[in-house]
N, C-alpha and C positions, 0 to 999 in steps of 0.2 A: 743467543738466541733475544740474553735480559736487553743487552742494549740496543738489538732492533724492535721491541718492545718499547724504548725507551723516546729511538728517534721517533715512529710512530705516532706514541700518543703523544709529544712536541705540539700544542693547538697555533694556529695564529703565522702557520710555516706552511706552505703549498707542496701539497703531495708533490709537485713535478720537481721544488725545490729541494724537499728531500730526494729526490731520486738522483740529482744531477749530485750531490754531493756526497753519496753514498759512492755514486761513479767514480769519481776523485777517489775518496778515499778507502773506496774498495772493502770498507768494516764501519758498521755501527756504531761498535766498539772506537777505533779510531777518531772515529766524531766525537765521539763524548771525553776521547785525554786530550785533546786538540788543545791547542795554543791558542788564545782569544788572537792575538794580531795572526796570525795564518790564518784564523776564520773570516776574519773580517778583508780576507786578498778577497775571495772568490768572488767578484762581479756580479753574479748574479742573486749573491744575497746581500740585500740592505741592512740595513743600522737595524732598523726594525728585529729582521730576523734571526739576525747577529745575539740582536740582546731577549732573544726568544729563546733560544740553543742555547744562551749561558747562561740564561735564569734557570733551567730544567738539569740541567747539570749541580746546580744546589743540591735538588732533591736529594732526601738520603733515605726514599723506603723504597728506594727499586726494584731491591730482594723482597720486603716482602707483595710490593703489589704487585709482582711478575708469578709467585707463588701460589698465589689469592687468585688468578684467574685461574691457571691450573691446575689449583683443587677444582670451581667450578665447571671442568671439562669443557675449556672455553679454547678452542685451537684459535695457534692466532698464524698466520697467513702473510708473509710478506714476497711484495712484488716480484720479489727475486726463486721463488719458492717452489721449483717440479709441483709444488697443488693448487697453483693459485689458476684461477679457469682463463682459459684460451683466450672464450669470449672474451674478458672483458677485460682482458692486456690490448684489446684493438681498439679498446675505444680511446681515445687524443688524452681524457683526463681519468686515468684509469688509480684509482686508492693505492695509496701505498702500499699500506694490506689492509685484510681483511681478517676480521672474528667468528669464527663460525661455534655455533652450538649444533651438533650431528650431526650431516653429511652435507657435500658440498654437492653443487648440479654433474647428473653425469656429463662428459664428457663427449658424449655419442648417442647423447637424447634427445630431442627435437622437445625446444622448450619454447613456453608461450608466456606471457604475459596478460594477465586479468585485470584490468585492472576501472575505474569510474567515481563514478559517487559517492561519499560518505551518506546524502540523507538519498538515499533511491528510492525507488519503486519497488512496491511486490512485483512489477514488467518487469526491471533490471535485475532486481535478487533471484525471478525464475530463470531468465535468462545465463546469467552469471552462474548459475550453481551446474545449472542443462552445460550450459557448453563446457564448464570445465572437469565434469561428469561423466561428457559421453571422451573427452582429450583424454582426460589419464588412464579411459580406462584402455587406450588405446598405445597406451606405455607414454604418454608427451605429459614431464614435467609441467607443473604449474610454478608460475614463481610471482608473487603480488607484495605487496606490502604494511601485510595483516593490519590494515585501517578499520574500522569502519562501513559494513554498505558491498560495495561492491568486492571491494579487497576481500574480507570475510568471505563469500558467498563464494568465490574464487576459489582460497584453503577450501571451505566445507567442500565441494561440488567434487574438490581432487580426494578428497579422504573417504566421500561416501564409497568411489569408488574405485578404493582400496589402492589409490598412485601416493606417486609423492608431489610433495609439492613444498614452497623455498619462501621465507619472510623475509624479507630485506629490511630493516626496522627503520627507523630517524633518532633511534635510542642505540646506547647499548647492544648488544644480546644478553644483557641476562636482567634488563628491563621491561616489561612485559608493559606492549603500552599499544593500548588504550586496557586499561587494567583489566574490561568484561572479558575479553580474550583469554585471559590466562587457559582455561578450558580449549584453544581451540592452540596456543601456545602447546600446550603437553601433547596433543594429537596429532601435532607434523610432526614433535619428535620422536615419540614417538612408533610412530608408522613410518620408521627413516626416511622423511623430509631433513630438511634445516632450517634454522633460525639464521641472518646473515646479516654483520656490519660493519664499517666504516669508522666507526665509532667505537673509545675503546671501552671498556669493560665500566659500567656505574653510572656510562653519561643521562642525563633527563632527556626524554624526547624534545628538547628545545626548538622552538617552527625553523632556523635558521637551518637545519640537519635536514628537514624531508627534504626539497628543492634539491639535494646536492643525492640526496639517496636515489632518488627516482632517474638517474643516466643506472646505477647500478640494476635495477630493476629491470631496463628494457637492453640494456652492455649483457646481460647476461642469456636474455632471450634469442629467440630467431626472431620473432613475432612477436608486436605487441599485436591487446582486440580491447577496445574499449565500448563498454557495456553500458556504461551508462554515463552521462556528462551534460552542464551548462553551455554558453558559449564560450564565460568564462571559469569555467575548470579549470584545477589543476592537474586534472589529467591531462588537457591538451597538452601544459610546458612537457610532461612525460612523453609526450609522440614528435614533437620538437623533437625534443633529445632519440630519440628514436629512428627518426626521419635522417639526422644527421652520424646517426652509429651505422646507417645502410641498411635497418627491420624494416619491414615488413612489415602495414598498420592494416589491422584493419579495424573496420566501426557496428554494432549493431542496430537497425531503425529504428524511431520511433515515432510518435506521435506526433505532429507538424503542432499542436498546439501545447506538447508536453515541455517544461522550460529544463527539463531534464535529458531532453533527445535530443536539444537544437546542439550543443557542441560533436554530436556523431553524424548526424544530417549532414551539416560543415564539413566536417571529414571523406565523405562519404559523397559530397560534392564536389571539392577539391579532386577525389581521385583516391581514396582510403578503398582499399577491399571491404563488397561488401557483405554481411554477417549473416545471411537468410536461413539457417543451419547446422547444428555441429554435421553432418552428414556431407553437408557441401564444399565442407571445409577439409573435411579428413580427405574426401574425394580429391580437393585441388591440391592438398601435401603427399597428395598418392601414398593414404595413411590406408590402412582395408582396416573397418572397426571389428571387433571381435563380439561386442554384441549385437545382434538384429535382430532384438525384440521390438514389437510394436511401441506407440506411449502407450496403448489401451494394453496392450498383456505386461507391461512394465505395471501399468497401476490395478489391475489383477493380482499381480502377481506380490506388491505391497501391500497391498489390502489382505493377501492370506495371508502375511506373518501378524497380523494385528490378531486381536481377539474381538469376538463383535463388537461391545460397547465400544469399546475403539474408532471400530473401522467407519462406527453408525459416526460419532463425533464428528473423522478424517472427511469422510465424507459429505461433508457439510460442507467443510473448507473449502476454499481455490485462492486467486490472489487477487480476489476481493475482500481486503478484511474485516472480521465479526470480532463480536465480540461474545463474551458469555450467553447474557440472557438472549441473544439470538440467538445462539446454539441450544439453549435449552428453548425457544419453542420449539426451534423444528424439529429437537427431537423427545420430547416428551421426560426427559432426564431430570430428577432432580439439581439447583445448582450446586450442589457438592460434588455431587458423579461425574457431574461436566470438568469444573476445575478440576477434581485428582486424574479426568484422561486426559487433559491439556496438557497438564505438567509433566503425567505422564508421554502422549507424545512426542513434546518438544524435548524432555531428556532422547528419547530414540531418535530424534533426527527429523520427527516427521511433517511438525508442524516448525512454526517460529511467535513469536511474540512480537512484532514490527515498532510497537508502541503499546502502551500501557493496556491494556485487557482487549489490546486490538491484534486478529490470530487469521496469518494465512499458511497453505502449503509449503514444505521449503524441500520437495520434489514430487 
């Protein structure tokens, strides 16, 4: 398998060319030991491709690199493996191989990609969590890119429901990006989900890697849910890929004066499915929701789990951001106590600090 790993790691040669070459040569080991003159006879390889492969053969630490990958508990899954995701194999430009920490998405489970703006609003955050949580409660697996904003909220919503979620990175699976999501990265793995990438271990989160990873996010999914996106959002690139792959696309409507809802409203105008509520989506998918509590009952249930002082601070917050000073005035608690309670509530996942000293509820 180390030779398959070697072939997968060659940069500058497309996955399709690697697949064609392996089909001719039967194994990556045969490619590794091929004569240069024979290699240059393949018409689908240009001079640059051949030079890249020849240069890669000079790499002397292949055994060391492969062993390090295994020691990090990273699974290497080439496209001809029986473990390679079947949905991903359906798309035209599937990766030659993927690297995985943790688990792969289930083959028989419903999967939804939940994507949107990095600099999202509290409105987008709330519904990203609400939809991901409701879908995960019914066994739908959530797939996203672990980016700031909507992606992270989607993963977190699935985790709050005790569900499984999978992050597709634009870096190596051993590189957490953004760094502040290290807690989310760990939680995804601890709850039985997975971290996936087509980039070799150690690869930095380079800008050119992200458009390519988007085709994997949509390719692994049955449907793509756009929670908040501007008219020129990168999320719309993922939507185009999803439509090419034959995936369903849905969008969350937003205020017509919100720049971050322009992309979603445009998608709906163009015929995307309308996200009115998690219940309506589950009904459309003919999935029965296990949790029948109303939103008001859930709020009561959540608040009962909190201490009285925590409940007091929590009850002050909503989707409109508030500062500690505002909370002090409303609760009559001292500044030190309010700050302690805000930290406690954030650690429990009840609230989020969306910018410096501005807090909103997260569920």
